[in-house]
C-alpha positions as CSV (number, residue, x, y, z in Angstrom):
1,M,76.3,161.6,132.6
2,K,74.1,163.7,130.3
3,V,73.5,160.6,128.3
4,T,72.7,158.6,131.2
5,I,70.0,160.8,132.4
6,A,68.6,161.1,128.9
7,V,68.3,157.2,128.6
8,L,66.8,157.0,131.8
9,L,64.0,159.7,131.2
10,F,63.5,158.0,127.4
11,T,63.2,154.6,129.2
12,I,60.5,156.0,131.9
13,S,58.7,157.8,129.2
14,A,58.3,154.9,127.3
15,A,57.5,152.6,130.0
16,A,54.6,155.0,131.1
17,Q,53.2,155.5,127.5
18,M,49.9,153.1,126.7
19,T,50.4,150.5,124.3
20,N,47.8,148.2,122.3
21,A,48.2,145.3,125.0
22,A,47.6,148.0,127.8
23,L,44.5,149.3,126.3
24,L,43.2,145.6,125.6
25,K,44.1,144.9,129.5
26,L,42.2,147.9,130.6
27,D,39.1,146.9,128.8
28,R,39.4,143.7,130.3
29,E,39.8,145.1,133.9
30,F,36.7,147.4,133.0
31,A,34.7,144.2,132.2
32,K,36.0,142.4,135.3
33,A,35.3,145.4,137.4
34,T,31.7,145.4,136.3
35,A,31.1,141.9,136.6
36,S,32.4,141.8,140.1
37,E,31.5,145.2,141.4
38,H,28.4,145.9,139.2
39,F,27.3,149.4,139.2
40,D,30.5,150.9,141.0
41,G,33.0,149.0,138.8
42,W,30.8,150.4,135.8
43,M,31.1,153.9,136.6
44,R,34.7,154.0,137.5
45,Y,35.8,153.9,134.1
46,I,33.2,156.6,132.8
47,M,34.2,160.1,132.2
48,D,32.2,163.3,132.5
49,Y,31.4,163.4,128.8
50,T,31.1,159.7,128.0
51,V,28.4,158.9,125.6
52,I,26.8,155.5,125.3
53,F,24.8,154.5,122.2
54,G,21.9,152.3,121.7
55,T,21.9,149.1,119.7
56,Q,20.4,149.1,116.3
57,G,16.9,150.2,116.2
58,E,17.0,151.9,119.2
59,S,16.8,155.8,119.9
60,Q,18.2,155.8,123.2
61,I,21.8,157.8,123.9
62,V,22.8,158.2,127.4
63,G,25.5,161.0,127.5
64,G,27.4,162.5,130.2
65,K,28.3,161.0,133.4
66,E,25.3,161.9,135.6
67,E,22.7,160.8,132.9
68,I,24.9,157.5,132.8
69,R,24.8,157.3,136.6
70,T,21.0,157.9,136.5
71,Y,20.1,155.2,134.0
72,Y,22.7,152.5,134.8
73,R,22.0,152.8,138.4
74,D,18.5,151.4,137.7
75,L,19.5,148.8,135.7
76,F,22.2,147.7,137.9
77,S,19.8,147.7,141.1
78,R,17.9,144.7,139.3
79,P,18.9,141.6,140.3
80,D,18.2,140.0,136.8
81,F,20.4,142.7,134.7
82,K,23.5,141.0,133.4
83,M,26.4,143.0,131.4
84,N,29.1,141.0,130.3
85,W,31.9,141.6,127.4
86,T,34.8,140.1,126.0
87,P,37.4,142.3,124.7
88,I,38.9,141.2,121.6
89,S,41.2,143.8,120.1
90,A,42.7,147.2,120.7
91,Q,44.3,150.1,118.8
92,L,45.9,153.3,119.7
93,L,46.0,156.7,117.7
94,P,49.4,157.7,117.3
95,T,49.4,160.1,120.0
96,G,48.4,157.6,122.8
97,A,45.9,159.7,124.3
98,T,42.9,157.9,122.3
99,G,42.2,154.3,121.3
100,Y,39.5,151.7,120.5
101,T,38.8,148.4,121.6
102,T,36.3,145.8,119.9
103,G,35.0,142.6,121.6
104,T,31.7,140.5,121.9
105,F,28.9,141.4,124.3
106,H,26.0,139.6,126.2
107,W,23.4,141.8,128.3
108,V,20.3,140.6,129.7
109,M,18.2,143.8,130.3
110,P,14.7,143.5,132.2
111,N,12.2,145.9,130.5
112,S,9.5,146.9,132.8
113,R,7.5,148.7,130.6
114,C,6.4,145.3,128.8
115,N,7.4,142.9,131.7
116,C,9.9,141.1,129.3
117,V,13.4,140.8,128.9
118,N,15.8,141.9,126.3
119,D,18.6,139.4,125.7
120,W,21.1,141.0,123.6
121,R,24.5,139.6,121.9
122,G,26.6,141.3,119.5
123,T,29.7,143.2,119.2
124,Y,31.1,146.4,120.3
125,L,33.3,149.4,119.7
126,A,34.6,151.1,122.6
127,V,36.2,154.6,122.4
128,W,39.1,155.4,124.9
129,E,40.2,159.0,125.6
130,E,42.6,160.6,128.5
131,E,40.5,162.3,131.0
132,H,42.8,164.9,130.8
133,P,46.1,165.6,129.4
134,G,48.5,163.2,130.6
135,G,45.7,161.2,132.5
136,N,44.3,157.7,132.4
137,L,42.2,156.4,129.5
138,K,38.6,156.2,130.2
139,L,35.6,155.3,128.2
140,K,34.6,158.1,126.0
141,A,32.1,156.3,123.7
142,L,30.5,153.0,123.3
143,F,28.7,151.6,120.2
144,P,27.1,147.9,120.7
145,S,25.8,146.2,117.7
146,V,23.3,143.5,118.1
147,D,23.4,140.0,116.1
148,G,21.1,137.6,115.0
149,K,20.9,135.9,118.4
150,S,19.7,138.7,120.3
151,V,16.1,138.8,121.4
152,S,14.3,142.0,122.2
153,C,10.8,142.1,123.8
154,G,9.5,144.4,120.9
155,C,8.4,147.3,122.8
156,G,11.3,149.4,123.2
157,S,14.1,149.2,125.8
């Protein structure tokens, strides 16, 4: 009986733990939620202390859920704003409480300051962490890196 209980508990514990495949699926769900639900889908995966870094050459760093909410609410309200990404790989750290995903992105961001559009393509690194011990993983940090196919207005973002 004790052995059966121990095996059952181990099985439940192992099934509940995050895997690399599950982390990759989480990032895919995040991308899908953002594409279909826009701002609400985006914010569901943001935690209180998430940090989003600007692309190379951009000094913009948006940190904290409320600052992210304010910054991205404006962008998502624009009909010509598009944010899409494709997760490619995922790796959990040994504890399972933190991991990262990588992939490609395509963001089209209108720039009202100079009446033009930033059309950025590139790769990203997303860091995921449990929101609280034993909780769901959410986005902790995002590092986009633009490639040569990107077009920037030239007057900042």
